[in-house]
C-alpha positions in Angstrom: 123.4 98.5 89.5 122.8 101.1 87.1 120.8 99.5 84.2 122.2 100.1 80.5 119.9 100.6 77.9 120.7 98.6 74.4 118.7 97.7 71.2 116.6 95.2 72.9 115.2 97.7 75.3 112.8 100.7 74.8 111.2 103.1 77.0 107.4 102.9 77.7 105.7 105.6 75.7 103.8 108.1 78.0 100.2 107.4 76.6 100.7 103.4 76.7 98.8 103.1 79.7 96.0 105.1 78.8 95.0 102.5 76.3 96.3 99.3 78.0 96.0 97.8 81.3 99.3 97.8 83.7 99.3 94.8 85.7 101.6 94.3 88.8 104.0 91.3 88.0 107.0 89.8 89.3 109.7 87.5 87.7 111.4 85.3 90.2 115.1 83.5 90.3 115.7 80.5 92.5 119.1 79.2 93.8 119.9 76.4 96.2 123.0 77.7 97.9 125.5 74.8 98.7 127.7 76.6 101.5 130.7 76.2 99.5 132.5 79.4 98.5 132.9 80.4 95.0 130.3 78.3 93.7 128.9 80.0 90.6 124.9 79.4 89.8 123.4 80.7 86.7 119.5 80.8 86.3 117.4 82.3 83.3 113.8 83.3 83.0 112.0 84.2 79.5 109.4 87.1 79.4 106.3 85.8 78.2 104.9 86.4 74.8 101.9 88.2 76.1 103.5 91.7 76.7 106.4 93.7 77.8 107.9 93.5 81.2 108.9 96.8 82.9 111.3 96.1 85.8 111.2 98.8 88.5 113.1 97.2 91.3 115.0 94.2 92.6 115.0 92.4 96.0 115.9 89.2 97.6 115.2 86.7 100.6 116.9 83.7 101.8 115.4 80.4 103.7 118.2 78.6 105.7 118.6 75.0 105.4 117.7 73.7 108.8 119.2 70.3 109.5 118.2 70.0 113.5 121.6 68.6 115.3 120.1 67.4 118.7 122.3 66.4 121.7 122.0 66.0 125.4 124.1 66.9 128.2 126.7 64.3 129.9 124.4 62.6 132.6 125.5 62.5 136.4 128.0 60.0 137.2 126.5 59.6 140.5 123.2 57.9 140.8 122.4 60.3 143.8 123.4 63.2 141.8 120.7 65.7 141.0 119.3 65.2 137.5 116.6 68.3 137.3 117.2 70.9 134.7 118.7 73.6 136.9 121.5 71.2 137.9 122.9 70.9 134.5 126.3 72.6 134.3 128.1 74.3 131.3 130.7 71.7 131.2 128.3 68.8 130.9 126.6 70.7 127.9 130.2 71.1 126.3 131.0 67.2 127.0 127.6 66.1 125.7 128.4 68.3 122.3 131.9 66.9 121.9 130.6 63.1 121.8 128.2 64.4 118.8 131.0 66.6 116.9 131.7 63.8 114.2 128.3 63.7 113.2 127.6 67.6 113.8 130.3 68.7 111.4 129.5 66.1 108.8 126.1 67.9 108.6 127.5 71.3 108.4 129.5 71.8 105.4 132.4 74.0 105.5 132.6 74.2 109.3 135.3 72.6 111.3 136.0 72.5 115.0 133.9 73.3 118.2 134.3 77.2 117.0 131.6 76.6 114.6 129.1 75.9 117.1 130.0 78.7 119.3 129.8 81.0 116.4 126.2 80.0 115.9 125.0 79.0 119.3 123.1 76.3 121.0 119.5 76.6 122.2 117.0 74.4 123.9 115.3 71.7 121.7 111.9 73.2 120.9 110.4 69.7 120.9 111.1 69.2 124.8 111.7 72.7 125.9 108.2 73.0 127.3 108.8 69.9 129.7 112.3 70.8 130.8 111.3 74.2 131.9 108.3 73.0 133.9 110.7 72.8 137.0 112.3 76.3 136.6 108.9 78.1 136.5 107.7 76.0 139.6 111.1 77.0 141.4 111.5 73.5 142.4 113.6 70.7 141.1 111.9 68.1 138.7 113.9 65.5 137.6 114.5 65.4 133.4 113.9 62.0 132.2 116.5 60.2 130.3 114.4 60.3 127.2 114.3 63.9 127.4 117.7 64.8 128.6 119.4 63.0 126.0 117.7 65.6 123.4 117.6 68.5 125.5 119.7 70.8 123.2 120.0 71.7 119.7 122.8 73.6 117.6 121.6 76.5 115.9 122.0 76.9 112.2 123.7 79.8 110.3 121.7 83.0 110.6 120.3 84.3 107.4 121.8 87.6 108.0 125.4 86.0 107.2 124.6 84.9 103.5 127.0 86.6 101.4 126.9 86.5 97.5 127.9 88.1 94.2 125.2 88.8 91.7 125.3 89.8 87.9 122.4 90.3 85.6 122.4 89.9 81.6 119.9 90.0 78.7 121.0 86.7 76.9 119.5 88.0 73.5 121.6 91.2 73.2 124.6 90.0 75.3 123.8 93.3 77.5 125.4 93.2 80.9 123.8 95.7 83.6 127.1 96.1 85.5 130.7 96.2 85.1 131.4 93.1 87.3 129.5 91.1 89.8 128.0 93.1 92.7 128.2 92.3 96.4 124.7 91.7 97.8 125.0 94.0 100.8 126.2 96.7 98.6 123.7 96.4 96.0 120.5 95.0 97.8 120.9 95.4 101.6 121.3 92.5 104.2 118.8 89.5 104.4 117.7 90.5 108.0 115.4 93.4 106.6 117.6 96.2 106.3 116.8 97.4 102.8 117.1 93.9 101.1 116.2 95.5 97.7 116.6 98.4 95.3 115.0 100.5 92.8 116.7 100.6 89.4 117.7 104.0 88.5 115.5 103.7 85.3 112.9 101.3 84.9 114.0 98.6 82.3 111.6 97.4 79.7 112.1 93.7 78.5 110.3 92.9 75.2 108.4 89.8 74.8 110.6 86.5 74.6 113.5 88.3 76.3 115.8 85.7 78.2 117.3 87.2 81.5 120.1 85.7 82.8 121.4 86.1 86.6 124.5 84.6 88.0 125.1 84.1 91.4 128.6 83.4 93.1 128.6 82.3 96.6 130.9 83.9 99.2 129.8 82.2 102.5 129.4 79.0 104.2 125.5 79.7 104.3 123.4 76.9 103.0 119.6 77.4 102.1 117.6 78.6 99.2 117.9 82.1 97.7 115.1 83.9 96.2 115.7 86.9 93.9 112.8 88.8 92.3 112.4 91.6 89.8 109.5 93.7 90.5 107.5 95.4 87.8 104.4 95.1 85.9 103.3 94.0 82.3 101.2 96.3 80.1 98.3 94.2 78.6 96.8 95.2 75.5 99.7 97.4 74.0 100.0 97.7 70.6 103.1 95.9 70.2 102.0 92.9 72.1 99.9 89.6 71.2 97.2 91.2 73.4 97.2 94.5 71.7 94.0 96.1 69.9 95.8 96.2 66.7 96.7 92.8 66.6 93.0 91.8 67.8 91.5 93.9 64.9 93.6 92.1 62.2 92.6 88.8 63.4 88.8 89.7 63.0 89.4 90.9 59.7 
């Protein structure tokens, strides 16, 4: 995303930092992703009146919305059958999952059928995993109580690296756009699993005080959670064109 300079932007002069104080500062956008593809969400931020803001880079991160879906394997038919953890078959797990499918897919928007669960995975319920695995560590079969067995497993939610969206940045005051069309997050920012989830601007962008910045996000995946996008940069306090500038303080004293 190559920034464009318009009438509302100005490059900081080389001598600005010598007579003023540069302070690292970030402006952040936050979006609640619905998990519904092609949903468009807009957020705006307004630069404070105290000074200009120079954006150096842009980055993002996501927090999945975790809705625990807990279930247990089908219990043994015969009372004499083994009831320890090692005796549980994959078929019993699938049968127990099938009994909970209706509630499961009501909680996972956009997901349909058992393939959704197999795509993301199944794991032991952390609340009871320690107790259930005791027999495994001791190499002997300990019976798993019914109140533990019925909540032994948990459906895994969508991994954060599966999130996909397009983003576009605008200056609301001048109508300036910073891209010719919305950019895919993987192409512009990298992936959410830590592989370059940010990028530097080709040229730092200087936003004057009171500038309103709008960022538009279009959901492309069924990921549900919170998206955080940050503009990384700094403020120059005490610059002559800001309310904190020395020239303005002198005039007020007069």
